[in-house]
C-alpha positions in Angstrom: 55.4 3.4 23.7 55.7 0.0 25.3 53.1 -2.1 23.4 53.3 -4.8 26.2 50.9 -2.6 28.1 48.1 -3.7 25.8 48.6 -7.5 26.1 45.2 -9.1 26.8 44.2 -12.7 27.4 41.2 -12.6 25.2 40.1 -16.2 26.1 39.6 -15.2 29.7 36.5 -13.2 29.0 33.3 -13.7 27.0 33.2 -10.1 25.9 34.0 -9.3 22.3 37.6 -8.7 21.6 37.2 -5.1 20.5 35.4 -4.3 23.7 38.1 -6.1 25.8 40.7 -3.9 24.1 38.5 -0.8 24.7 38.3 -1.6 28.5 42.0 -2.3 28.7 42.9 1.1 27.1 40.3 2.8 29.3 41.9 1.4 32.4 45.4 2.5 31.2 44.2 6.0 30.7 42.4 6.2 34.0 45.3 4.8 36.1 47.7 7.2 34.5 49.7 4.6 32.5 48.8 6.5 29.4 49.1 10.3 29.7 47.2 13.0 27.9 48.6 13.6 24.4 50.5 10.3 24.3 50.3 8.5 20.9 48.9 5.0 20.8 50.4 2.2 18.7 49.1 2.2 15.1 46.2 0.0 14.1 48.5 -2.2 12.1 51.2 -2.5 14.8 48.7 -3.3 17.6 46.7 -5.8 15.5 50.0 -7.7 14.8 51.1 -7.5 18.4 47.8 -8.9 19.8 47.1 -11.3 17.0 43.7 -9.8 16.1 42.3 -8.2 13.0 42.8 -4.5 12.0 39.1 -4.1 12.0 38.9 -5.2 15.6 41.5 -2.5 16.6 39.7 0.1 14.4 36.4 -0.6 16.2 38.0 -0.3 19.6 39.8 2.9 18.7 36.7 4.4 17.2 34.6 3.6 20.3 37.3 5.2 22.5 37.2 8.3 20.2 33.4 8.4 20.3 33.5 8.4 24.1 36.2 11.0 24.4 39.2 9.0 25.5 41.1 9.5 22.2 41.3 11.8 19.3 42.7 11.1 15.8 44.8 13.2 13.5 45.0 12.3 9.8 48.1 10.5 8.8 49.5 10.8 12.3 47.5 8.4 14.5 45.5 8.3 17.7 46.3 10.3 20.8 45.1 10.2 24.4 42.6 13.0 25.0 41.7 12.5 28.6 43.9 12.0 31.7 42.7 10.4 34.8 41.1 13.6 36.1 39.2 14.5 32.9 38.2 11.0 31.7 34.4 10.4 31.6 33.2 8.6 34.7 30.5 6.6 33.0 31.6 3.8 30.6 29.4 2.8 27.7 27.0 -0.1 28.1 28.4 -3.4 27.1 27.2 -4.8 23.8 24.8 -7.7 24.0 25.5 -11.1 22.4 27.6 -14.2 23.1 29.6 -14.3 20.0 33.3 -13.7 20.6 34.3 -13.5 17.0 35.5 -10.4 15.1 32.7 -10.8 12.5 30.3 -8.5 14.3 28.8 -5.3 12.7 31.6 -2.6 12.6 31.0 0.9 13.9 30.2 3.7 11.5 33.3 5.5 12.5 35.4 2.5 11.5 33.6 2.1 8.1 33.8 5.8 7.2 37.5 5.9 8.3 38.3 2.9 6.1 36.3 4.2 3.2 37.9 7.6 3.5 41.4 6.1 3.4 42.2 7.8 6.7 43.4 4.8 8.8 46.8 6.0 10.1 50.1 4.3 9.4 48.9 2.4 6.3 51.3 2.7 3.5 49.9 3.6 0.0 50.4 0.0 -1.2 48.4 -1.4 1.8 45.6 1.1 1.1 45.4 0.0 -2.5 45.4 -3.7 -1.7 42.8 -3.5 1.1 39.3 -4.1 -0.4 36.8 -1.3 0.3 33.9 -2.2 2.7 30.6 -1.2 1.2 28.2 0.3 3.8 25.3 -1.8 2.6 27.4 -4.9 3.4 27.9 -3.9 7.0 25.3 -6.5 8.2 27.5 -9.3 7.1 30.9 -7.7 7.4 31.8 -9.2 4.0 34.3 -7.4 1.8 33.1 -6.3 -1.6 35.5 -4.7 -4.0 32.7 -2.9 -5.9 32.4 0.9 -5.8 30.8 2.4 -2.8 27.3 3.9 -3.3 28.1 7.0 -1.2 31.3 8.8 -2.3 33.0 10.0 0.9 35.9 11.8 -0.8 36.1 15.3 0.5 35.8 17.1 3.8 32.7 18.8 2.5 31.0 15.4 2.0 31.9 14.1 5.5 30.4 17.3 7.0 27.0 16.8 5.3 24.3 16.2 7.8 23.0 13.1 5.9 26.3 11.3 6.8 25.7 12.0 10.5 22.4 10.1 10.0 24.5 7.2 8.6 26.6 7.2 11.9 23.5 7.2 14.0 21.7 4.4 12.1 24.6 2.0 12.1 25.0 2.2 15.9 21.2 1.8 16.5 20.2 -0.9 14.2 21.2 -4.5 13.6 20.5 -4.0 9.8 18.4 -7.2 9.7 15.2 -6.6 7.8 13.0 -8.8 5.7 13.4 -8.1 1.9 10.8 -6.0 0.2 10.7 -4.9 -3.4 9.0 -1.7 -2.2 11.6 -0.6 0.3 11.5 -0.2 4.1 8.1 0.8 5.5 9.7 3.5 7.7 11.2 5.3 4.6 7.9 5.0 2.6 6.0 6.6 5.5 8.4 9.5 5.6 8.2 9.9 1.8 4.4 9.9 2.0 4.4 12.7 4.6 7.1 14.6 2.6 5.2 14.7 -0.7 2.0 15.6 1.1 3.7 18.6 2.7 5.6 19.8 -0.3 3.4 19.0 -3.3 0.0 18.2 -1.8 0.2 14.6 -3.2 -2.0 12.4 -1.2 -0.8 8.8 -1.1 -0.5 5.8 1.2 2.9 4.5 2.1 1.9 1.1 0.6 1.8 2.8 -2.8 5.4 4.0 -2.7 8.4 2.2 -4.1 12.0 3.3 -3.6 15.0 2.8 -5.8 18.4 4.1 -6.8 17.3 6.3 -9.7 14.3 7.6 -11.5 15.3 5.8 -14.8 15.7 2.5 -13.0 12.3 2.8 -11.4 10.8 3.6 -14.8 12.4 0.5 -16.2 11.2 -1.7 -13.4 7.6 -0.3 -13.6 7.4 -1.1 -17.3 8.1 -4.8 -16.6 4.9 -5.4 -14.7 1.9 -6.9 -16.4 -0.4 -3.8 -16.2 1.9 -1.9 -18.4 3.8 -4.5 -20.5 0.6 -6.4 -21.4 -2.4 -4.1 -20.8 -5.9 -5.6 -21.3 -9.1 -4.2 -22.5 -11.6 -5.2 -19.8 -15.3 -5.8 -20.7 -18.2 -4.5 -18.6 -19.8 -6.9 -16.2 -19.2 -8.3 -12.7 -18.5 -11.7 -11.1 -16.1 -14.6 -11.5 -18.4 -16.4 -13.9 -18.5 -13.4 -16.2 -14.7 -13.2 -16.1 -14.4 -17.0 -16.8 -16.7 -16.6 -19.8 -14.6 -13.8 -21.1 -11.4 -15.7 -20.8 -13.0 -18.7 -22.5 -14.4 -16.9 -25.5 -11.4 -14.6 -25.8 -13.3 -11.4 -25.1 -10.5 -10.1 -22.8 -8.0 -8.8 -25.2 -4.3 -8.0 -24.6 -3.4 -4.7 -26.2 0.0 -3.8 -27.7 1.4 -1.2 -25.4 2.3 2.2 -27.0 3.7 5.3 -25.4 3.0 8.9 -26.4 5.7 11.4 -25.4 4.5 14.9 -24.4 7.1 16.9 -26.3 10.8 16.4 -26.3 11.9 13.5 -24.1 15.3 12.6 -22.7 17.1 10.0 -24.9 17.6 7.8 -21.8 13.9 7.6 -21.3 13.3 6.7 -24.9 15.9 3.9 -24.7 14.1 2.4 -21.8 10.8 2.2 -23.7 12.6 0.9 -26.9 14.3 -1.8 -24.8 10.8 -3.1 -24.0 9.9 -2.9 -27.7 7.2 -0.4 -26.9 6.3 1.7 -30.0 6.4 5.4 -29.4 5.1 8.7 -30.9 6.2 12.2 -30.0 3.2 14.5 -29.7 3.9 17.7 -31.7 0.6 19.6 -31.3 0.9 23.1 -29.8 -1.6 22.6 -26.9 -2.3 19.7 -24.5 -5.9 19.0 -25.7 -4.6 18.5 -29.2 -1.8 16.2 -27.9 -4.4 14.1 -26.0 -6.3 13.7 -29.2 -3.1 12.6 -31.0 -2.5 10.1 -28.3 -5.9 8.6 -28.7 -5.6 8.5 -32.5 -2.3 6.7 -32.1 -3.8 4.1 -29.7 -1.4 5.1 -26.9 -1.7 3.1 -23.7 0.8 5.3 -21.8 1.0 9.1 -21.8 4.5 10.1 -20.7 5.0 13.7 -19.4 7.6 15.5 -17.4 6.4 17.7 -14.6 7.9 20.7 -16.3 5.8 20.1 -19.5 2.5 19.6 -17.8 0.2 22.7 -18.0 -1.9 22.5 -14.9 -4.9 24.2 -16.6 -5.4 21.0 -18.6 -4.9 18.5 -15.8 -8.5 17.4 -15.8 -8.5 16.6 -19.5 -5.4 14.4 -19.3 -6.7 12.6 -16.2 -10.0 12.0 -17.9 -8.2 10.5 -20.9 -6.5 8.1 -18.6 -9.6 7.2 -16.6 -11.7 6.6 -19.8 -10.0 3.3 -20.6 -8.8 0.7 -18.1 -5.6 0.0 -20.0 -4.5 3.7 -20.1 -1.8 5.1 -17.8 -0.1 8.4 -17.3 3.5 8.5 -16.2 4.7 11.8 -14.6 8.5 12.1 -14.5 9.4 14.9 -12.1 12.3 16.9 -13.5 11.6 20.2 -11.6 14.1 21.6 -9.1 13.5 20.7 -5.4 12.7 24.3 -4.6 10.0 24.5 -7.3 6.4 24.5 -6.0 4.8 24.2 -9.4 1.7 22.0 -9.4 2.4 18.3 -10.0 -0.1 16.4 -12.1 -0.2 13.7 -9.4 -1.6 16.2 -6.8 -4.8 16.4 -9.0 -5.1 12.7 -9.5 -8.3 12.0 -7.5 -9.0 8.8 -9.3 -5.5 7.4 -8.8 -4.4 6.7 -12.3 -1.0 8.5 -12.5 2.3 6.9 -11.9 4.5 9.5 -10.4 8.4 9.1 -10.4 10.4 11.6 -8.3 13.8 12.1 -6.9 14.9 11.8 -3.2 17.2 14.3 -1.6 18.9 15.4 -4.8 21.2 17.9 -2.9 22.9 15.0 -1.0 25.7 12.7 -2.0 23.2 9.8 -2.1 21.3 9.1 -5.4 17.8 7.8 -4.6 14.3 8.0 -6.2 10.8 6.9 -5.5 7.6 6.2 -7.4 3.9 6.5 -6.4 1.9 3.7 -8.0 -1.9 3.6 -8.4 -3.3 1.2 -5.9 -4.6 -1.2 -8.6 -1.2 -2.0 -9.9 0.7 -2.3 -6.6 -0.3 -6.0 -6.4 1.2 -6.5 -9.9 4.4 -4.9 -8.8 4.6 -7.1 -5.6 3.9 -10.2 -7.6 6.4 -9.5 -10.3 9.3 -8.7 -7.9 8.2 -10.8 -5.0 11.6 -12.7 -4.8 13.7 -9.5 -5.1 14.8 -6.8 -2.7 14.7 -3.0 -3.1 17.5 -1.7 -5.4 18.4 1.1 -2.9 20.9 -0.2 -0.4 19.4 -0.9 3.1 21.7 1.6 4.9 20.8 4.3 2.4 17.2 3.7 3.1 17.6 3.9 6.9 19.7 7.0 6.7 17.4 8.8 4.3 14.4 8.0 6.5 16.2 9.5 9.5 17.3 12.5 7.4 13.7 13.2 6.1 12.4 12.8 9.6 14.6 15.6 10.8 12.9 17.9 8.3 16.1 18.5 6.3 15.2 16.7 3.1 13.7 17.7 -0.2 12.5 15.8 -3.2 
């Protein structure tokens, strides 16, 4: 093919370069200069010929493919799909913005193609040398050689409906949001509705935090003052009363202690030990006896997995937590997504249980969430005020879209 057909004076237009190339190829297809089935120059060849980046060519080819002008074949290249007669009559709307540079947000098709090592005509050496573009860095376009959070390695993965949500989100959002240690409000609203439907857990979106794993959320929760330095509060009301207590030392900080309800994963124990929190494993045969053991051991935290919690004794465990202001219950959900067993949090009328669950465990994306009691949400916000959510932004957007379709589980 004569690559001279694609020569463009990019300085003559204010349109972005990838869109100028898109329009040029569209005209060549419509006027018959490029016939159906004809192979286009490779991304590498065309980028060198036009003096533009490979990413710019990739974006243009991907847009052409999305709109039905081209189709790609792995390890072969791009081919014209439509002739003049069959080409779509309506061209896509032109992107907004005055910036001519190639540093704009790449399309999802371009990112997934680059991450899947499926850009045609790249030699193995070039593929190894090219840094991987992380999806969560798409807002800046910066290269980051770290491992991608979503492994797109097999055909089965690329066909997963969650990845279609990734495609939709990247094309619809600018990916510019204010940082929040809790996560995006849109995702938290979806999670709130989801746990209400599936587990009858009543919670406000403002009580939900999202993260990349249950263990990491547990570790972050243990850092906040309410759990790391619990206080025994005296009775009374008013600021003067509180000032008096602080002056005479009547507000006491208590050494945090955790009571494990039965066997506990070693990873969980390591998290508590890393915070120098003494622990005791409750060995009694029934929950009432275990609660008594926890009280005798001066536990401030009662840790239980959802699979270990006998629902018949929910009220006793919740009463234990409610009876002292410094006590907390952490429920770590380890049940299968299909399980409809009662969660302790669903019985938590007084809002004293910290619930930590998984998000979409059947998908390639690892994610988790926690439901915090309202009275410790402010502590969490204050402690992590300068930090952002640990779950990448694009993952949050895609999961919110995925849950909204009714396809997700927890």
